[in-house]
N, C-alpha and C positions, 0 to 999 in steps of 0.2 A: 504494500500500500504506500503510494507516494503522495506528497502534498505539494501543490504548486500554488503560487499566489500571484494575482494580478491586482495589486492594491489600488483601490479607487476606481476600478472598472465597473461598468454596468449602471443600470438604473431601472427600478421597477421591482417586481415581486420575485418569487422563486419558481422552481420547475413544476409544471403541471403534469397531470397523469393523462397522457395522450391516448390511452386505450379506453378512456371513458369509464373506468371502474371506480374512480374516485381515489384520492390519495390520503384522505383523513385530514386532521387538523393542520398538519404541516404542509399541505398542498396549496400553493399560490401560483400566480401567473409566471410564465417562464422567461419573461423579457430580459431580466438581468443576466441570466446565463448565456443568452445569445450574445450580448455585448462583451461579456467576460471572455468567452471563447474567441471572439474576433480580436481581442486585444492581447491574448496570450502569445508569447514569443519565446519558446525554448530555443536554446542556441546550439546549432550544430557546430561543433568545434573541429571535427575532422572533415573539413570542407573538400579535401582531396578524395574522400571516400564516399561522402553522402551530400546530397543536395539539400536545399532548404526544407525544413519540416513543415508539414501541413496536417490539419485535423482531418480525419475521415468523415465524409458527409453523413455517415450513419449514426452520428452521435445522438444520444437521447439525454433527457434530464434525470435518468436513473444513474446508477453507479456501475460503470463498466471498467473493470480492473482485471488484473491477472491475465492479460491477453496472450495469445499465441497464434501465429500464422503458420499454416502448413508450408512445407518446403516448396510446393509448386505454386504457392501464392493464391490459391483458389478458395481456401477456407480460413476463416478467422474465428477464433474462440475467445470467450471472456468469462470471467466470474462476475455475476451480476446480482444487484439488489435494487429494488425499486424504492430507493430512499437516499437520504444523505447519510451514508453508512459511517463515515468518519465521525460526524457529530454524534451519531447514535452510540458509537463505541466510546467516544471520549466524554462528552458532556452528559450523555444519557446513561453511561455506564453499562450499556448492553442490557438494560432492564426491559424485558418484553412487555411489561405493564404500560410502558410509555412509547413503545416502538411505533405505533401509528402516528405519533406526533412528527416523526421524521420521514414519513412516507412522501415520495416524490418520484415522478417518472412513470413510464408505462410498466404495467405488471406482466405483460407478455404471456399471460395465461398461467402464471405461477400460482400454486396453491398456498395461500397465505391465511387459510382458515383452519386447516387441520393442525391441532396442537394438543399437547398433553395437559394444559392448564385451563382449557375452555375459555381462552381469551378471544376477543373479537378480531384480533389481528396478530399474526405471528410473522416475524421477519427472519428469513434465512437467505443464504446466497445460493443461486443455481447457475449452471453453465448455460450460456447462450452461444449461438452459432450464426454466422453470416457467410454467404458463399457467392460466387460469381462464375459465369461460364468460361471466362477467359481473362487474361491479364489486361486486355483492352477495355474490359467492362468495369463498372463500379460494383462494389459489393452490394448485395441486396440487403434489406433491413434485417436487424437482429431478430432472431426468433428463439424461443425456448427450446433447448436441446432435449433429446429423449433421456438424458441422464438426470433430469430434475427429479427431486423427491421432496415431499413435504417435511417440515420440522427440522431436519438436519441440513447441513450445508455441503455442497459440492463445489470444488474450485480447482485452480491450478491445471487446466487442461493443456495437454501437449501431445500431439501426434508425432510419430516417428516411423521410419522404415516403411514408407509408403510406396505403393505401386498399383496401377490399374484401378485407381479410384478408391483404394482401401488403405487402411493404416495397419501395418504389421504390429505396431506397438502403440498404445495410447494410455498415458498416465494421467491421473487426476488426484485430488485429495478429497477426503471426507472426514467429518467428525461424528460419524454415526455409531462408533463402537464404544460401548461403556466398559467399565464403570467410569473411566476418566474423560471420555469424549474429546480427546485431543486430536489434532490433525494427523491422519495417516495417509500413506500413499497407496493408491489402487492401480493395478496394472490390468489392461485388456489387450487381447491379441486378435489380429486379423479381423478388424471391425470396419464397418462402413464409415463414411464421413460424419454421420450423425449417429454414433453408437448408442445402443440401448442395453448392451451387455453389462451385467452387474460388475463383472471383473473380479479380481482376486486382490485382497489386501495383502501387501507384501509382508512376509514374515519377519520376525526378529532375525538378525540384529538390525535390519533397516528400520522398521517401525518400532516404536517404543512408547513409554508413557509420557514422553515429551512430544512437542509438535515437530512434525516433518512437513515442510511446506515448499511450494514452488518447485515441484520436481521437473527434472529434464533427463530423458533417457535417450541413449543412442546405441544402435547396433554396431559392433566393431568387427564381428565375424559371424559365422554360422552359429556359434555357441557363446560368443563373447558379448557382454553388455556392460555399459557404464552408466551409472545413475548419479546425477547431482541433485542436491536439494539444499534448502537452508533451514536453520532452526535458531530460535532465540533462547531456548531453554534446555537444549539437550546437554547432559553432563559431559564435560570435557571441552566445551567451547572456549574460544579465546576471549570473546567480548560480548557485546549486547546482542549481536546477530552475526552468525558465521555461515560460510558455505562448506558443505560436507559432500563427500562422494563415496561410492561403493562400487564394486565390480562383481560380475558373475562370469564364470567360465562354463556354466552348464545351462545356458539360455534362460537364466532367471530362476532355476529351481532352488538354488541357494545363493547367498550373497556374502561377500566379505564384510567384516565389521566396518561400518562407516568411520571415516576419519576426516578431520578438518583439513580443507585445502589451505594450508598455512601460508602458501606463497601468495595468496590473494586475500586472506582473512587477517584480521588484526584485533587487538584488544581495545584499541582506541576508537575505531569506527564501526559502523554497521555495514556489513557486506551481505548482500542477499540477492534473490531473484537470478540465479545462474542460468545461462543459455549457451550451449555449445554450438559452434558453427565451423564447418570445414570449407576452406577456400578452394579455388581452382587448382592450386598446387598441392592439395591434400593436407595442408597444415590446419591444425585445430586452433580455434580462437575461443576464449571464454569471455563472453559478454556478461556483465553483471551490474547491479546497482550498488553504489557505495556513497557513504557520507563523508568521504575523505576530504572533500572540498568544503565541508560544512553543511551541505544540503544533499538530498538524494539526487544523484546524477548517474549517467550511464558511462561505464568504463569498459575497457576490454584489455586482454592480455594474450599474447601468443604463446602457444605451448613450446617450451624450450627443448625438452627431451621427448621425442616421440614415444608414446606408450606410457609416459609417466604423468598421471593426472594431478600431481601436485608439483609440477614443474612449469611454472608460468613466468614469463618475462615481466619486465616492468610495466605495470598497468598504464594505459593512456586514456585520457578523457575523450569520450565520443560525443556525447550530447550534454551540455551544461544547462543550468537552470534558466539562463536568460533572465527575463523579468518575472520568472516563476520561482517558487520555493523548492521545487524538485521535479524530477522526471524519473521514470523507472520502467521495469518489466520489459527489457529488451527481448526481441524475437525477430529472427531473420528468415527470409526465403533462401532457396538454394542460390539464386542470383545475387543475394546480398542486400536486398531491400530491407530496411530496418523499420520495424513497427514498435511502438512503445506507448506508455500511458502518461498522461498529464492529469494531475488533480488540481483544480482551481479552488481558491478561497475568495469569497466576497467579503471584503472588509468594509464596504459602504452600506449595502442593503441586506447583508446576511443577518440571520437571526440565530439563536442557539440551536434551532432545529433545521435550519436551511442555510448553511454556510459553505458547504463543499460540494464539488461535483467532479467526476472522473470520466475521461474520454480517451479513445484510442487515436493516436497520431501515427504518421509514418514519415520517413525520410528516404527517398529513392536513392539507389546506388548510383554513384558517378562511374562512368560518364553519363551526363544528363541526356535529355531527349526522350525520357520516359514520361508519359502523361501522368499527372496526379490522379490517383484512383483510390 
């Protein structure tokens, strides 16, 4: 979750519920978010690699976070909540009794009624999906994925190992497993672009009683896999938030004990939201979000020793905050187009229940000449 600020932007109310289902007491007119989005300007620092960033036109007044684009660039996934989720977690303390006060944005058919406490409104996150027929087309509107469930939250979607319109591997997170209900990583195999398969929760030592979040998996060989994720509370971490990795030599039947990627993690900063990308020369890059510059920003590092997943060169800044407080959730296509999340804050017209919004942006790979899509 990243936070971006456009101080003084906008004018008017907050985000409305565009599917007509009503947003509750926290729902107001969307005009100020339109102005704030237009004024936001995250800074692409690596101008030799990426063109100017732009917001995707499928943005809504709901909370679109945890995005991932498929390698072919035809599918985009996100973790979604029809609310000012950041205010709900911070000022609202995550109290479901007041969740409806933070409601904003289209509900996309989410089940917000089923809940164990008989409350009139229940807020969870579900995975949403947008697609397009070709790279020359715009993404269609967000729609609720088949992975959505009531009560518990699903997030962190990431497809991998794709061919013929299917994903050989597809990881997500869930908090459905008691008694601790922490975030666990779920793996699915050979699924369609909008999977409905329940998948398998990865066993220990990967999943634990701590939170395992923002997973990224890659196939290295017929039986070799590597998995990256982040955690803020897993024992053995270096700081407030660290990047971890584990490997499998038997196609995911068993996993090595996760270890901190110490070459990119630190005790002083928050490093999270890892994303692996292989360039045309076969070199692996690790893109991730870090607060090393004082705000959430997107960094990358080149693998120094092939096959060593804790051998990363000196990180370099990719996308800085610009006039925002932070950007994050990097994800790339095979061609190297970069997609990421910006979270805005309204410092002028925002209220305690309607102050933040999150949207997906992208920065096309240089050389330029690729239409904004």
